[in-house]
C-alpha positions as CSV (number, residue, x, y, z in Angstrom):
1,M,-58.0,-151.3,-71.3
2,E,-60.4,-154.0,-72.2
3,R,-63.3,-151.6,-72.7
4,F,-61.0,-149.5,-74.9
5,A,-60.1,-152.5,-77.0
6,Q,-63.8,-153.4,-77.4
7,A,-64.5,-149.8,-78.5
8,L,-61.7,-150.0,-81.1
9,E,-63.1,-153.3,-82.4
10,K,-66.5,-151.8,-82.8
11,R,-65.0,-149.1,-85.0
12,A,-62.6,-151.4,-86.9
13,E,-64.3,-151.3,-90.3
14,E,-64.7,-147.5,-90.1
15,T,-61.1,-147.1,-89.1
16,A,-59.9,-149.3,-92.0
17,R,-62.1,-147.3,-94.5
18,R,-60.8,-144.0,-93.2
19,V,-57.1,-145.1,-93.4
20,T,-57.7,-146.3,-96.9
21,L,-59.3,-143.0,-97.9
22,Q,-56.6,-140.9,-96.2
23,N,-53.4,-142.5,-97.4
24,G,-54.4,-145.0,-100.1
25,M,-53.6,-148.1,-98.2
26,P,-55.3,-151.2,-99.7
27,I,-58.5,-151.9,-97.7
28,W,-57.4,-155.5,-97.0
29,L,-54.2,-154.3,-95.4
30,A,-55.9,-151.6,-93.4
31,Q,-58.4,-154.2,-92.1
32,R,-55.6,-156.4,-90.9
33,F,-53.2,-153.8,-89.4
34,E,-54.9,-150.5,-88.8
35,A,-58.3,-151.9,-87.7
36,G,-57.3,-155.1,-85.8
37,F,-53.9,-154.6,-84.4
38,P,-54.6,-151.7,-81.9
39,A,-57.1,-153.8,-79.9
40,L,-54.8,-156.8,-80.0
41,L,-51.9,-154.7,-78.7
42,L,-54.0,-153.2,-75.9
43,R,-55.0,-156.7,-74.7
44,F,-51.3,-157.7,-74.8
45,Y,-50.3,-154.8,-72.6
46,A,-53.4,-155.4,-70.3
47,G,-52.2,-159.0,-69.8
48,M,-48.7,-157.8,-68.9
49,V,-50.2,-155.4,-66.3
50,A,-52.3,-158.1,-64.9
51,E,-49.3,-160.4,-64.4
52,T,-47.4,-157.8,-62.3
């Protein structure tokens, strides 16, 4: 899960740009939510798994 999160972070700017082009979301919003949140969420769940 950590490697997946790192891969998502490497593509964050491209993800934000594509979301903006696809649905018109402002780039600043796409950068915060669509680009950054998935890696954060993966790390959260990875932490939960590690605790069990």
